MARLO-870316 format. One record per residue: residue in one letter; x, y, z of N, C-alpha, C in turn; residue number from 1. Coordinates in Angstrom, 2 decimals. Each point is the difference from the previous one (the first is absolute). Layout:
BEGIN
<"A" <X Y Z> <X Y Z> <X Y Z> NUM> ...
//
This chain:
BEGIN
<"M" <-43.94 -78.10 12.39> <0.49 1.03 0.51> <-0.59 0.88 -0.78> 1> <"T" <-0.42 1.01 0.93> <-0.66 1.33 -0.64> <1.28 0.91 -0.31> 2> <"T" <-0.48 1.00 -1.30> <1.10 0.59 -0.33> <-0.83 1.77 0.01> 3> <"Q" <0.47 1.11 1.18> <-0.42 0.94 -0.38> <-0.27 1.07 -1.12> 4> <"P" <-0.98 0.50 -0.23> <0.36 1.09 -1.20> <1.51 0.99 0.36> 5> <"Q" <0.71 0.54 -0.78> <0.89 0.70 -0.01> <-0.13 1.03 -1.03> 6> <"N" <0.32 1.31 0.58> <0.15 1.00 -0.91> <1.40 -0.06 -1.09> 7> <"R" <-0.52 1.07 -1.13> <0.81 0.16 -0.79> <0.66 0.92 -0.23> 8> <"A" <1.27 0.27 0.36> <0.51 1.49 -0.40> <0.30 0.20 -1.50> 9> <"F" <-0.94 1.60 -0.27> <0.55 0.22 -1.33> <1.26 0.70 -0.14> 10> <"T" <1.00 0.20 -1.03> <0.65 0.36 -0.31> <-0.22 1.54 -0.65> 11> <"V" <0.74 1.15 0.36> <0.10 1.23 -0.57> <-0.23 -0.07 -2.13> 12> <"G" <0.63 -1.08 -0.26> <0.00 -0.37 -1.12> <-1.27 -0.24 -0.70> 13> <"E" <-0.76 -1.30 0.82> <-0.94 -0.25 -0.04> <-1.19 1.28 0.29> 14> <"Y" <0.17 0.38 1.42> <-1.24 1.13 0.04> <0.06 1.00 -1.27> 15> <"Y" <1.30 0.15 -0.77> <-0.02 1.24 -1.04> <-0.92 -0.85 -1.21> 16> <"R" <0.28 -1.03 -0.49> <-0.69 -0.99 -0.62> <-1.57 0.22 -0.34> 17> <"M" <-0.34 0.09 1.44> <-1.67 -0.46 0.19> <-0.18 1.48 -0.30> 18> <"A" <0.52 1.60 0.10> <-0.39 0.82 -0.28> <0.01 0.09 -1.62> 19> <"E" <1.07 -0.18 -0.22> <0.14 0.05 -1.68> <-1.11 -1.22 -0.67> 20> <"S" <-0.49 -0.94 1.02> <-0.97 -0.79 -1.00> <-1.46 0.10 0.28> 21> <"D" <-0.28 1.16 0.80> <-1.26 0.89 0.37> <-0.41 -0.96 1.17> 22> <"I" <0.40 -0.89 0.76> <-0.54 -0.95 1.26> <0.09 1.27 1.12> 23> <"L" <1.24 0.58 0.03> <-0.42 1.60 0.89> <-0.24 1.27 -0.90> 24> <"T" <-0.40 0.67 0.51> <-0.33 1.34 -0.71> <0.03 1.09 0.79> 25> <"E" <0.33 1.02 -0.41> <0.32 1.17 1.11> <-1.47 0.48 0.53> 26> <"E" <-1.16 -0.57 -0.08> <-1.23 0.23 0.58> <0.33 -1.04 1.67> 27> <"D" <0.60 -0.82 0.01> <0.50 -1.45 0.99> <0.43 0.65 1.24> 28> <"R" <0.94 1.16 -0.71> <1.05 0.95 1.73> <0.05 -1.41 0.75> 29> <"V" <0.96 -0.71 -0.53> <0.97 -0.71 0.63> <1.79 0.61 0.01> 30> <"E" <0.68 -0.81 0.86> <1.35 -0.26 -0.01> <0.32 -1.47 0.69> 31> <"L" <1.52 -0.36 -0.70> <0.41 -1.26 0.71> <0.86 -0.19 0.96> 32> <"I" <-0.28 -0.29 1.23> <0.49 0.20 1.01> <0.53 -1.69 0.60> 33> <"A" <1.00 -0.20 0.34> <0.15 -1.49 -0.05> <-0.35 -0.78 -0.70> 34> <"G" <-0.35 -0.07 -1.05> <-0.58 -1.00 -0.34> <-1.36 -0.33 -0.63> 35> <"Q" <-0.87 1.07 0.59> <-1.09 -0.06 0.07> <-0.67 1.57 -0.76> 36> <"V" <-0.81 0.08 -0.48> <-0.52 0.89 -0.70> <-1.00 0.42 1.16> 37> <"V" <-0.15 1.24 0.26> <-0.30 0.73 1.34> <-1.05 1.03 -0.86> 38> <"A" <-1.82 0.26 0.67> <-0.53 0.85 -0.23> <0.86 1.09 0.43> 39> <"M" <0.10 1.44 -0.51> <0.46 1.27 0.83> <-1.66 0.82 0.15> 40> <"S" <0.27 0.55 0.81> <-1.12 1.14 0.75> <-0.61 1.01 -1.05> 41> <"P" <-1.20 0.10 -0.09> <-0.39 1.34 -0.68> <0.64 0.97 0.26> 42> <"I" <0.45 0.97 -0.90> <0.55 1.11 0.11> <-0.69 1.01 0.49> 43> <"G" <-0.15 0.52 1.28> <-1.31 1.15 -0.28> <0.51 1.20 -0.15> 44> <"S" <-0.31 1.14 0.18> <0.14 1.35 -0.72> <1.01 0.66 1.06> 45> <"H" <0.33 -0.22 1.16> <0.57 0.68 0.87> <1.90 -0.53 -0.34> 46> <"H" <-0.62 -1.56 -0.34> <1.31 -0.56 -0.04> <0.42 0.62 -1.56> 47> <"A" <-0.75 -0.25 -1.00> <0.16 0.54 -1.44> <0.79 1.59 -0.14> 48> <"A" <-0.38 0.59 1.28> <0.17 1.73 -0.22> <1.94 -0.12 0.71> 49> <"C" <-0.19 -0.91 0.74> <1.60 -0.16 0.81> <0.94 -0.13 -1.21> 50> <"V" <-0.78 -1.26 -0.48> <1.22 -0.68 -1.59> <-0.09 1.44 -0.89> 51> <"K" <-0.69 0.70 -0.38> <0.19 1.24 -0.49> <1.13 1.08 0.52> 52> <"R" <-0.37 0.24 1.13> <1.02 0.93 0.45> <1.60 -0.57 -0.05> 53> <"L" <-0.51 -1.41 0.55> <1.84 -0.16 0.15> <0.62 -0.38 -1.30> 54> <"N" <-1.21 -0.16 -1.07> <1.06 0.40 -1.61> <0.10 0.71 -0.16> 55> <"L" <-0.64 1.11 0.29> <0.42 1.79 -0.75> <0.97 0.33 1.11> 56> <"L" <0.49 -0.33 1.18> <0.70 0.61 0.76> <1.41 -0.76 -0.23> 57> <"M" <0.15 -1.37 -0.11> <0.77 -0.70 -0.45> <0.60 0.33 -1.37> 58> <"G" <-1.02 0.39 -0.79> <0.62 0.33 -1.62> <0.99 1.18 0.02> 59> <"K" <-0.60 1.18 0.94> <0.71 1.36 0.31> <1.04 -0.35 0.47> 60> <"M" <0.34 -0.79 1.38> <1.08 -0.18 0.21> <1.16 -0.74 -0.60> 61> <"V" <-0.46 -0.92 -0.81> <1.31 -1.20 -0.59> <0.10 0.87 -1.13> 62> <"G" <-0.64 0.64 -0.99> <-0.16 0.41 -1.17> <0.37 -1.27 -1.01> 63> <"D" <0.76 0.21 -0.55> <0.42 -1.18 -1.26> <0.92 -1.18 0.36> 64> <"S" <0.50 0.29 1.40> <0.84 -0.75 0.54> <0.01 -1.51 0.65> 65> <"L" <-1.39 -0.02 -0.01> <-0.31 -1.54 0.51> <-1.81 -0.04 -0.57> 66> <"L" <-0.14 -0.88 -0.67> <-1.49 -0.45 -0.48> <-1.00 -0.50 1.20> 67> <"I" <-1.30 0.78 0.00> <-1.20 -0.47 0.46> <-0.84 -1.36 -0.24> 68> <"G" <-0.02 -0.83 0.73> <-1.19 -0.95 -0.65> <-0.86 -0.42 1.26> 69> <"V" <-1.59 0.45 -0.03> <-0.71 -0.17 -0.07> <-1.04 -0.75 0.07> 70> <"Q" <-0.21 -0.96 1.30> <-1.10 -1.13 0.12> <0.92 -1.08 -1.05> 71> <"D" <1.19 -0.06 -0.46> <0.62 -0.72 -1.23> <0.54 -1.47 0.93> 72> <"P" <-0.12 -0.95 -0.65> <0.39 -1.48 0.56> <1.50 -0.01 0.02> 73> <"I" <0.88 -0.47 1.34> <1.49 0.45 0.20> <0.27 -2.02 -0.07> 74> <"A" <0.69 -0.45 -0.36> <0.48 -1.66 -0.06> <0.86 0.26 1.44> 75> <"L" <-0.40 -0.45 0.96> <1.04 -0.20 1.64> <0.50 -1.19 -0.29> 76> <"D" <-0.08 -1.24 -0.71> <0.48 -1.14 0.14> <-0.72 -1.06 -1.21> 77> <"A" <-0.13 -1.17 0.19> <-0.58 -0.56 -1.09> <-1.23 -0.28 0.41> 78> <"Y" <-0.87 0.40 1.06> <-1.07 -0.43 0.60> <-1.20 1.30 0.42> 79> <"S" <1.19 1.12 -0.27> <-0.88 1.08 0.55> <-0.21 1.42 -1.09> 80> <"A" <-0.69 0.29 -0.08> <-0.08 1.47 -0.78> <-1.49 1.02 0.27> 81> <"P" <0.58 0.75 1.27> <-1.11 0.93 0.77> <0.31 1.05 -1.02> 82> <"E" <-1.35 0.80 0.14> <0.39 1.30 -0.52> <-0.60 1.16 0.50> 83> <"P" <1.32 0.16 0.70> <-0.20 1.41 0.81> <-0.85 1.22 -0.38> 84> <"D" <-0.27 1.03 0.47> <-0.37 0.80 0.10> <0.47 0.93 -0.92> 85> <"L" <1.47 0.02 0.60> <0.85 1.15 -1.14> <1.51 -0.68 0.54> 86> <"V" <0.73 -0.11 -1.57> <1.21 -0.49 0.67> <1.30 1.56 -0.89> 87> <"L" <0.89 0.01 0.42> <1.40 0.64 -0.77> <0.72 -0.72 -0.18> 88> <"L" <0.26 -0.44 -1.46> <0.78 -0.95 -0.36> <1.42 0.89 -0.95> 89> <"R" <0.36 -1.25 -0.33> <1.42 0.86 -0.69> <-0.44 0.01 -1.05> 90> <"P" <0.70 1.25 -0.84> <-0.28 0.26 -1.33> <0.28 -1.47 -0.84> 91> <"R" <-0.89 -0.07 -1.31> <0.31 -0.67 -0.70> <-0.20 0.57 -1.64> 92> <"A" <0.86 -0.31 -0.60> <-0.26 0.82 -1.45> <-1.74 -0.70 -0.78> 93> <"D" <-0.17 -1.49 0.13> <-1.23 -0.18 -0.40> <-1.13 0.09 1.06> 94> <"F" <-0.19 0.74 1.06> <-0.99 0.27 1.01> <-0.39 -1.11 0.18> 95> <"Y" <0.75 -1.47 0.36> <-0.49 -0.75 0.23> <-1.20 -1.01 -0.79> 96> <"A" <0.51 0.03 -1.27> <-0.62 -0.69 -1.22> <-0.18 -1.21 -0.17> 97> <"A" <1.30 -0.16 0.06> <0.10 -1.59 0.07> <-0.26 -1.15 0.85> 98> <"A" <0.30 0.84 1.23> <-0.72 -0.71 1.34> <-0.19 0.58 1.06> 99> <"H" <-0.41 -0.10 1.04> <-0.96 0.49 1.17> <1.48 0.21 0.76> 100> <"P" <-0.03 0.94 0.93> <1.20 0.26 0.78> <0.22 -0.72 0.94> 101> <"S" <1.00 -0.36 0.25> <0.32 -1.51 1.20> <0.38 0.79 1.30> 102> <"A" <0.26 -0.66 0.87> <0.43 0.59 1.27> <1.56 0.74 0.18> 103> <"V" <0.70 -0.44 -0.89> <1.69 0.76 -0.14> <-0.75 1.59 -0.95> 104> <"D" <-1.15 0.14 -0.31> <0.20 1.33 -0.77> <-0.92 1.24 1.04> 105> <"V" <-0.59 -0.89 0.80> <-1.03 1.34 1.17> <1.28 0.70 1.26> 106> <"L" <-0.24 0.97 -0.31> <0.57 0.95 0.93> <-0.67 -0.09 1.56> 107> <"L" <-1.52 0.38 -0.63> <-0.96 0.17 1.17> <-1.67 -0.41 0.12> 108> <"A" <-0.15 -0.36 0.63> <-1.42 -0.19 -0.66> <-1.28 -0.06 1.44> 109> <"V" <-0.72 0.56 -0.65> <-1.35 0.55 0.93> <-1.18 -0.95 -0.35> 110> <"E" <-0.40 -0.25 1.30> <-1.41 -0.33 0.36> <-0.90 0.76 0.28> 111> <"V" <-1.26 0.49 -0.20> <-0.93 1.25 0.72> <-1.02 -1.28 0.47> 112> <"S" <-0.07 0.20 1.22> <-0.96 -0.97 0.64> <-1.13 0.66 0.75> 113> <"D" <-1.34 -0.35 -0.89> <-0.79 0.56 1.04> <-1.10 -1.18 0.95> 114> <"T" <-0.05 -1.11 -0.65> <-0.55 -1.16 0.86> <0.79 -1.29 -0.01> 115> <"S" <1.17 0.28 -0.50> <1.39 -1.32 -0.14> <1.09 0.17 0.49> 116> <"A" <0.08 0.84 1.08> <1.33 0.46 0.66> <0.55 -1.22 0.50> 117> <"D" <-0.77 -0.76 0.68> <0.53 -1.56 0.82> <0.48 -0.87 -0.79> 118> <"Y" <-0.78 0.14 -1.22> <0.25 -1.04 -1.24> <1.50 0.26 -0.30> 119> <"D" <-0.07 1.26 -0.34> <1.39 0.52 -0.72> <1.30 0.07 0.72> 120> <"R" <-0.07 0.22 1.34> <0.59 -0.17 1.17> <0.56 -1.61 0.37> 121> <"E" <-0.84 -0.96 -0.38> <0.56 -1.11 0.86> <0.13 -0.79 -1.39> 122> <"V" <-0.62 0.31 -1.22> <0.24 -1.11 -1.24> <0.74 0.66 -1.09> 123> <"K" <-0.03 1.37 -0.53> <0.73 0.40 -1.06> <1.44 0.49 0.71> 124> <"L" <0.09 0.76 0.99> <1.44 0.88 0.67> <0.94 -1.22 -0.18> 125> <"P" <-0.54 -1.48 0.59> <0.78 -1.15 0.25> <0.97 0.02 -1.54> 126> <"L" <-1.25 -0.60 -0.63> <0.50 -0.28 -1.35> <1.00 1.18 -1.00> 127> <"Y" <-0.39 0.87 0.53> <0.81 1.67 -0.50> <1.33 -0.09 0.79> 128> <"A" <0.13 -0.55 0.88> <1.17 0.12 0.98> <0.90 -1.16 -0.56> 129> <"Q" <-0.51 -1.34 -0.02> <1.03 -0.79 -0.90> <0.36 0.25 -1.38> 130> <"A" <-0.65 0.35 -0.83> <0.13 0.37 -1.19> <1.32 1.32 0.05> 131> <"G" <-0.02 0.25 1.31> <1.06 1.38 -0.03> <-0.36 1.16 -0.90> 132> <"L" <-1.51 0.31 0.47> <-0.05 1.84 -0.88> <0.48 0.68 1.38> 133> <"P" <0.64 0.81 -0.19> <0.50 1.17 0.86> <-0.45 0.93 0.90> 134> <"E" <-1.05 0.29 -0.56> <-1.25 0.74 0.98> <-1.30 -0.38 -0.44> 135> <"V" <-0.89 0.43 1.09> <-1.43 -0.75 -0.39> <-0.59 1.29 0.84> 136> <"W" <-1.23 0.30 -0.10> <-0.51 1.34 0.64> <-1.78 -0.31 -0.12> 137> <"L" <-0.49 -0.54 1.16> <-1.19 -0.48 0.25> <-1.09 1.26 0.22> 138> <"I" <-0.41 0.27 -0.47> <-1.03 1.70 0.18> <-1.58 -0.61 0.71> 139> <"D" <-0.15 0.15 1.34> <-1.29 -0.92 0.61> <-0.78 1.73 0.14> 140> <"L" <-0.69 -0.61 -0.75> <-1.22 1.43 -0.53> <-0.99 -0.06 1.33> 141> <"Q" <-0.11 -1.41 0.74> <-0.90 0.30 0.92> <0.42 0.38 1.37> 142> <"K" <1.55 -0.31 0.42> <0.51 1.26 0.83> <0.82 0.86 -0.45> 143> <"S" <-0.32 0.58 -0.93> <0.54 1.10 -0.71> <1.80 0.17 0.72> 144> <"R" <0.51 -1.50 -0.51> <1.74 0.54 0.31> <0.33 -0.91 -1.49> 145> <"I" <1.69 0.14 0.37> <0.57 -0.66 -1.48> <0.86 -0.78 0.77> 146> <"E" <0.50 -1.50 -0.26> <0.85 -0.92 1.02> <1.25 0.12 -1.24> 147> <"V" <1.47 0.56 0.19> <0.88 -0.17 -0.87> <0.82 -0.95 0.29> 148> <"Y" <0.18 -1.44 -0.66> <0.70 -0.93 0.08> <1.83 0.41 -0.90> 149> <"A" <0.77 -0.79 0.56> <1.19 0.09 -0.54> <0.94 -1.04 0.31> 150> <"R" <0.80 -0.41 -0.53> <1.30 -0.95 0.40> <-0.37 -1.53 0.22> 151> <"P" <-0.77 -0.41 -1.41> <-0.18 -1.76 0.31> <0.62 -0.85 0.07> 152> <"Q" <-0.25 -0.82 0.89> <0.96 -0.88 0.83> <-0.79 -1.30 -0.25> 153> <"G" <-0.01 -1.32 -0.97> <-0.73 -1.13 0.45> <-1.34 0.58 -0.31> 154> <"D" <-1.22 -0.62 0.96> <-1.03 0.62 -0.57> <-0.41 1.23 0.75> 155> <"A" <0.51 0.72 0.29> <-0.40 1.23 0.73> <0.78 1.45 -0.47> 156> <"Y" <-0.49 0.85 0.53> <0.95 1.30 0.04> <0.63 0.67 1.18> 157> <"Q" <1.06 -0.04 0.35> <0.66 0.80 1.17> <-0.08 1.03 0.42> 158> <"Q" <-0.50 1.22 -0.82> <-0.50 1.12 0.10> <-1.17 0.33 0.05> 159> <"R" <-0.86 0.53 0.97> <-1.76 0.07 -0.29> <0.00 1.44 0.73> 160> <"V" <-0.34 1.05 -0.85> <-0.19 0.78 0.71> <-1.77 0.77 -0.60> 161> <"E" <-0.89 0.18 0.80> <-1.02 0.60 0.44> <-0.17 1.78 -0.37> 162> <"V" <-0.97 0.46 -1.06> <0.14 1.48 -0.41> <-1.09 0.00 0.19> 163> <"A" <-0.15 1.38 1.31> <-1.90 0.41 0.59> <-0.13 0.38 -1.83> 164> <"A" <-1.31 1.02 0.24> <-0.66 0.49 -1.07> <0.82 1.59 0.12> 165> <"D" <0.39 0.50 1.02> <0.39 1.27 0.13> <1.48 -0.03 -0.01> 166> <"A" <1.08 -1.40 -0.35> <1.10 0.26 -0.29> <0.58 -0.08 -1.27> 167> <"T" <1.00 0.10 -0.24> <0.76 -0.51 -1.23> <0.35 -1.04 -0.06> 168> <"L" <0.00 -0.11 -1.52> <0.58 -1.51 -0.49> <1.35 -0.04 -0.52> 169> <"T" <1.15 -0.34 0.49> <1.24 -0.11 -1.06> <0.33 -1.21 -0.11> 170> <"S" <-0.34 -0.57 -1.34> <1.37 -1.21 -0.63> <1.13 -0.59 0.85> 171> <"P" <0.25 -0.68 0.67> <1.36 -0.47 0.37> <0.85 -0.28 -0.97> 172> <"T" <-0.77 -0.50 -1.42> <0.79 -0.44 -0.87> <-0.20 0.43 -1.53> 173> <"I" <-0.74 1.37 0.30> <0.35 0.32 -1.30> <-0.51 1.96 0.43> 174> <"P" <1.10 0.35 -0.13> <0.34 1.46 0.88> <-0.95 1.15 -0.68> 175> <"Q" <-0.39 0.05 -1.04> <-0.60 1.01 -0.76> <-1.50 -0.23 0.83> 176> <"L" <-0.20 -1.19 0.50> <-1.79 -0.04 -0.04> <-0.07 0.44 1.47> 177> <"S" <-0.90 0.92 0.45> <-0.04 1.07 1.29> <-1.25 0.73 -0.16> 178> <"L" <-0.94 -0.43 0.71> <-1.28 0.28 -0.34> <-1.05 0.26 1.52> 179> <"A" <-0.62 1.09 0.35> <-1.02 -0.51 0.74> <-0.88 -0.56 -0.28> 180> <"A" <-0.62 -0.92 1.01> <-0.66 -1.48 0.27> <-1.30 0.67 -0.27> 181> <"A" <-0.50 1.06 0.67> <-1.37 0.35 -0.15> <-0.14 0.48 -1.95> 182> <"E" <0.82 0.48 -0.53> <0.03 -0.59 -1.66> <-0.27 -1.26 -0.62> 183> <"L" <-0.16 -0.59 0.69> <-0.28 -1.55 -0.42> <-0.85 -0.16 0.68> 184> <"L" <-0.66 0.21 1.18> <-1.08 -0.92 0.77> <-1.21 0.89 -0.65> 185> <"G" <-0.02 1.25 -0.48> <-1.06 0.57 -0.11> <-0.64 1.00 1.24> 186> 
//
């Protein structure tokens, strides 16, 4: 009888210990998805500019009422710690110094996709829904549109709204977030 090799899923704790031990470094550009260490796409200038605009605009809209995380890990469950391009977080006095945010801390996650829209849609969105993230934006730079997802149930979002470049994006869960899509898309 022969046995087939099997993949071993890493936990979030093991993943963080790999970083603390310099097995993984910031230069590695990886995230933990369903127990697997996954390489992220390189960040192009259009993508980086969109994240910078998003950070600036969000900061003006939410002020001190929420914290903004940029390309920081969030622990969704025991086996996933993705790094969305931007998250709006519940305020915490220690600014999450004691531990990275978990799913319950996230009010909005934003993924900016230059080349990874299908991956974000098919892999990350179901994980975000399963973890109960109330709202996710997928900014698709290739198609110049923003997809807004809300009302998670199981591994899917019950509400999906597509916002064109010439329209206004209004958050279904955070009332003070309303902006012209063109401002984000550049």
